[in-house]
C-alpha positions, 0 to 999 in steps of 0.5 A: 116695329113695322110702319104698317098695321096689315099687309096684303100680298096681291102678287100674281093677281091682275086688276081688279083683284088687288083693289078688291082685296085691298078694299076688303082689308081696309074695311077691317082696319081702324081709321088711321091704320096703314095697309101695305100692299104688294102687287105685280100688276103694272096697272095697279100703280094707276089703279091704287092712285085712283082708288085712294082718290075715290075712297078718300083714303091716303096713298102714303107711298108707292114704289117699285122694286124688282117687278113688285109694286108696293103701296102704303094706304092709310085708312081715312 
């Protein structure tokens, strides 16, 4: 079983689109559920960090692999 409830593929999108899509995806999740985001915009690293702080959602993990950035956000 995957360790996330929903996945958002934001590859090829530039700021602020990955954040806007993540916001929309999180809105459909229940508290405690996890959204996994895949992005290719290097700016998304600091964007998702700031997004989590501003929204009160938890950025559980952030990693980079082969030019793709992966984020796990738990809805508060």
